[in-house]
N, C-alpha and C positions, 0 to 999 in steps of 0.2 A: 504494500500500500504506500509506504514511504517512497519507494523507488518510482512508482507511478506518479506520485505527487511531484517528485523532483523533476521528472521528465516533462510534466505539464508546465511547471514553472519555467523550465529552460525554453520551451517553445514559446511561452508567453513573452519572455524577455526578448526572444528573437524577433517576434512580431512587433514589439515595441521599438526595437532598434530599427527595423525596416520602416516603421511609421515615422520615426524621428528623422530618418534619412529623407523620406518623401517630403516631410515638412520643411526640412532644410533646402531641398531642391526647389520646392515651390517658392520659398523666400528668395533664393538667389535668382530664379527666373523672373520673379516679380520685379526685383530691383533692376535687373538688366532690361526688362521690357519698359519700365518707367523711364529709364535713362534714354533708351532709343526713341521712345515716343516723344519725350520732351525735346530731344535734339531734332527730331523730325519736324516738330512744330516750328522750332527756330529756323531750320533750313527752309521750310516753306515760306516763312515770313520774309526771309532774305533771298528768296528764289529769283527775284528780279535781278539781283546782283550776279548770281551764278549764271543765269541765262545770258546776260549781257557779256559776261566774261567768256562763256563758251561760244558765243556768237561772234566774238571779236575777229577771229580770222576771216570769217565770211564778210564782215563789214570792211575790213582792211582791203580785201580783194576788190570789193566794189568801189572803194574810194581810190585805190591806186590804179586800177585798170579801166575804170569807167564802164566795166561790163556788169550786167545785171547779175547779182549774187545775193540770194536770200534763202531763208528756211521756209519750207512749205508744210503747212499743217493740213493734211488731207482728210482728217476725221474731226468731227465736232469736238469730241472730248480729248483730243490728242494733246492740246496745250496744257490742260489740267493734269493729264496723266504724266506728262514729261516733268512738270514741276514737282509732282508728288514723287516721281522716281528720283529726281535730283535731290529732293529733301531727304528721302530715305537713305540714299547713298551717302550723303553728307552725315546723316545721323550714325550710320554704321561706322564710318571712319572716325568721327569726332568722339563718339561714346565708346570706342574700342577699349580704352583703358579701364572703363567701368565694367563692361560685360565680360572682358577677358579676366579681370580680377575676380568676378563672381564665379566664373568657371574654376579658376584656381582655388578660390576659397572653399568651394564645394569638394574639391578633390584632396585638399590638404590633410584632412583626418586620415586618409588612407595612404599617405605618403610617409616614408621615413625621412630623417633629417636631411640627408644628402639629396634626395629627390626633391624636397621642398626648396633647397637652395638652387637646384637646376631650374625648377619652375619659376622662381623669382627672377633668376638670370635671364630666362627666356622672355618673360614679360618685359623686363627692363630694356632689353636689346631689340626685341622683335617689333615693338610698337614704334619706336623712333625710326627704325629702318623701313618699316612699312610706310610711314608718313613721308620719309625721305624719297622712297620709290615713287609714291604718288606725285610728289613735287617734281621729281625728275621727268615723269611722264607728262606732267602739266607744262613743263618748260619746253619740251620738244614738240608738243602737240600742235602749236600754230605753224611750225615749219612743215610738219607732215601734211596738214590740210592745205596749206598754201601751195606746196609742191604738187600735190595730187590734182588740185583744181587748175593748176597752170597748164595742164595738158589740154584743156578745153580751149577752143579757138576764141578769139576776141568777139566774134559774131555770135557765139553760143551763150545760152542762159545757164546759170548755175543755180537753179532752184532745187535745193536739196530737201529730201524727206527729213523732217525734223526728228522723228523717232530714230531713224537709222543713224543720223548724225550724232545724237546724244548717246545712243547705245555704243557707237564706235569709240567715242571719247571715254566713256565710263569703263568699257572693257580694257582700253589702253592703260588707263590709270591703275586699275586693279591688277592687271597683268604685271606691270612694272613694279607695283608695290609688293606683290607676292614674291616676285623674283628677287627683290632685295632682301627678303626674309629667309630665303633658302640657305644662305651660309650659316644662319643660326641653327638650322636643323642639322647641318653638317657637324658643327661644334657639339651639339647635343648628342649626336650619335657617337662622337668620339668620347665624350664624358661618360657615357654609359657602357663603353667598351665594344661598340659594334664596329666602328671604323677607327683605324690607327692613322696617325699623321703620315706615316710612310705610304699607306694606301691612298690617302687623299692627294699627296704630292705626286705620286706616280700617275695619277689621272689628270694632271694639269693641262696636258694638250687637249684631251677630250673635253675638259671643262671649258677651255677657251673657245674651242670650236662650237660647243653647245651654246655658249653665251652668244657668240656671233650669229648663230642660226636663229636663236630666240629674238635677238634685237633686229635681225633682218625681217623676221615675221611680223613683229609688232610695229616696225617702221617700214615705209616703202623702200624697195630695193634701190631706187634712184637717190634716196635721201641718205647719202653716206655720212653726212655731218651728224644727223640725229642718231644714226646707228652707232657711230663712234662715241657720241656723248653719253649714250646709255651703256655701251659695252665697257667703257673704261672703269666707271665705279663698280660695276658688277664683277669685273675681273679682280680689281683691288680687294673687294670684299671676300672673294674666294681665297686669295692668298692670305688675307688677315685671318680668316677662319682656319686655314692650314697652319699658320704660325701659332695660333692659340692651341690648336690640337697638338702641335709639336712640343710646346712648353708643358702642356698637361702630361703628355707621354713621358717626358724627361723626369717630371716630378714623381710620377708613378714608378718609373724604373728605379729612381734613387731610393724611394721608400721600400720597394721590394728588395733591393740589394741590401739595405740596412737591416731589414727584417731577417733576411737569409743569413747575414753575418751574425746577428744576435742569436739566432737559433743554432748556428754552427758552434758558436762559443759555448753555449749551454751544454751542447752534446759533448 
């Protein structure tokens, strides 16, 4: 009877633990959702500024060439939909420190001390790098659009579909932002013992070729300047990641050698 009561109490504690986790998850998701919602409202309020900034390359082409260049809204609700899309994208980027922290805070109880340090390091480095990548994409974006539209003749109209135009820019910014974060994953894989610095450095040629192919895809093939402007910081970040991995491997090797020497002396 006592054993049966003990088993029942154990199952009850397990259910309570699961319930506590669900409550914690709900709390974290609520905070993240509120942060994104508030940032979306702010983004929508300032959507005129963002639309004007995104439209700037089209306006410059029209002013400099005298050719008709404008955005075309071919659906009644498209202007509103685009502003909402811009506001939501703005919210995801701006509130990323908050919702990423909520994800980390939910996972913390299940992490050991070293894993917590890795998670904090990932957040501290990944967020600035992602924002820097978005800024780099924003910097080269006008050159890309100007170059692509320059292939149209002076007698042609450049009335672009607004949704396609904004989707192109958002995808460009997000792609470059994510690409800037990839070196952090390389370092993280080294810290957990999956990749050694030697393995990372052996693949430097493949890495450079891959980076050049990526930058060629996100930028037009004819826009060599934009391709180089994106490729250089990404290549530098790769070698910085390799250097950090090398320093970490040296420290691990020294600790291992010291431990082996201590064990040998004891024997």
